[in-house]
N, C-alpha and C positions, 0 to 999 in steps of 0.2 A: 504494500500500500504506500502511496506517496506520502512523504513526511510533511511537505509544504504545499501551499497553494500556488507558489511560483514555480513554473516548470523548469526554469534555468537553475534554481536552487536544488531541485530534485535531481537534475542531471549532475550537478556538482557533488551531491551527496553520494550518488551511485559511483561516481569516479573515485572519490576518496575512500569509500567503503571497500571498493575492489582493491585499491592500493594498500590499505591497511591490512586487509585479509591476507594478501600475498606476503607482505613484509613480516607480519606477526607469525605467519606460518614458518618463516625462515629464521625466527628468533630475533628479528630486528625491531626493537621497541622505540628507538629514538631516530628522528629524522633531521635533527638540527644540532648545532654546536652547543650542547647543553652547558658545558663547563664555562665557556666564555659568556654565555647568556646570564648565568648565575653570577659570574664575576661582575658583569655590567650592573646588575641590581645592587650588589654590594658597593660598588664604586659610586653610584649615584646617591646612595644613602638617603633616600627620600621617604622611606616608610616610617611611620610613627605609630606608637601603640594605639590600638583602636581603629586604625585605618581599615577600610573595606577595599579589597583588591579583587580585580577580575582579570583572568587571562583568557583572551579570545584565541581560538585556534590552538587549544591546549593539547591536542593529541590524546595520549593516554593519561595525561595529567601529572607528569613527573615534576615540572616546575611548581605546580600547585601543591603537590605533596611536600616538596622541599620547603616551601614557604609555610605550609602548615606546621612542619616540625619546628620552625622558628617561632611559632606562636601567632602567626598572622591570620586574620579573618579573610580567607581567600576562597574563591570558587573559579571553576573553569567551564568554558563552552567550546564545542567543536561541532562542525557540520557532520562529522562521521559518527554514525551510531555504533559502528564496529569499534572505533577507538574509545568512545565513551564507555561502552559496556566492558571493554577490557580493563580500562583504568579503574572502574568501580570495583571490579573483582580483584584487582592487584593491590590497591591501596585502601586500607580500612578507613572508613569515616570521611572519605574524600567527597566533595560536593562538585559533581560534574553534570552538565546538561547538554543536550543536543540543541544547538542553536546556530544559525548561519551568522557570519560576521556582519552582514548587511541588515539584519533584522533581529535586534535584541529585544527580549521581552521585559527587561528590567525598567524600573521607574526612572524618571529624570533625576539626575544628581545622586545616583545610588552609590557611587564609588569614589574613593579618594585617588585611586590609581587604576589604570587599565594597562595591561601588558599584551604584547604579541611578539612572537619570534618566528621568522620564516613564514609569515602569513601575508603580509601586505602585498607582496609581489604577485600573489595568486588570485587576487580579487579583481575581477573585471570591472565591476561597478564600484570603483574605489571611493568615489565621493559619497556614496550612500554609507559605506563603512565609516569613513571619517566623521560624517555627520552623526552617526549613531554613537560613536565613541565620545564625541563632544557632548551629546545629550545625556549620557549616563554618568558623566563625570561631574563631581561637585565643583563649584567655582574654586579656582586655584588648584584643581587636581591635575594629574599628569598622565599622559599617554607615553609609556616607555616601550619602545619596540626596536627590533632589529630587522633589517631587510637587505638583500644583496644590493650592492652598488651597480647601477645599470652599466657603467663603463666597463668594469671588470667582469661582471657576470655574463654579459653578452659575449665577451671574448672567450671566457672559460667554457661556457655551454657550447658554443660553436666549435671550438677546438676539440672538446670531449666527444660530442655527438656527431660532428661533421655534417650538421644539418641545422636549419633554422626552425625545425618543428617545435623546439623547446619553447618558442614564444607563445604557444597555445596554453601552456601551464604557468607562464610568467607574463601575463598580459599587463601588469602594472609595475614593471621595473622603473625606478626613478634614479636620476642623478641627485647629488646633494641639493643643487639649486632647484630642481623640480620638486623635490620633497618639501623644501622650505616654502616655496610659493603655494603649493597645494594645501599644506597645513595652515598657512597664514590666511588663506581664503576662507577657511572654516573657523578662524578665530583663535588659533594656537600661536604662541610664541615658541620658537624652535631653537634648540642648540644640539650639537653633535658631540658624542663622546668617542674618542679613538680607543679602540681595544685591539689587543694583539690576538688574532684568531687562531694562531698556530698551536695545535695540540694534537693528541693522537687521532681525534676525529678528522681534522682537516688534513693531516698528513696522508691519510688513506686516499682522500680525494685528489690531493696534489700529485700522487704517484701516477695518476692517469696522464699527466702532462709531461712525464719523463724528465729531461734535463731542466726544462723551464720550471717544473714543479719543485725540483730540488733547490733552484735559485730562490724561488718565492718563499720556500720554507725557512730560509735563513734571514728573512727580512723582519725587522721590528716595525710593525705597521703603525705603532704609536708615534713614530718619528716621520712618517710619510704624510704628504698633503692629503686633505680630505678626499680629493678626487681620485686618489690612488688606493683608497681603502677597499678591501674586498667586500666588507659588510658595513652598512651604515647603522650606527647605534644612535637612536634619537630620543631626546627628552623634549616632549611637546607639552607645554603648559597652557591650560585653559585660563582665561582671564578671571580675576577675582569676582567680578560682577556679571550677572546674567544679561 
């Protein structure tokens, strides 16, 4: 039975359910750079006692669970029923819900912080998503997220897959300037945090590039210009007044 009244969202759910089924069957639980994403949250140091936090596109809920262990009031959403059901069975007491990133069911101003990792680039109707994030944030709240840099990701995906078909699953890649302008249009003040993404997870991906990958592995991305970052870590702040 269709989960949503929007046919495009049902197609997305079917796509991601299929993807999660295949990866979980192979024992792959994480799709993103978990350690660097968690380091980003530590470095921003924006969570306060009593804050309500939402992660959109949470997958099986590992980030949600890590924040739960730290005592935060946090919940997660994902469009994939498969991922949500798996996460509920894996992590005791976790609060996960099936919701698309473009249509959240939460009340206005429900959260102090909204998170997403490796989600932004996948959303075709990205302005609907940003507007929803703005709506559910309290005044002065933050949208903390990570998304691949359009400049570097387009090169990496094309070299890796030797085709441009990857653009179908990354319809909303942005450069730093494009991200700043899009978020500003929705009322956010934006700053970027440079993170070093090199760890065991990214080394596996870089091996696909051979010699170029080994060169990239030696770089400290915190010392490189924003335009050369592989991933953009964003702190977007909603204004204090509605």
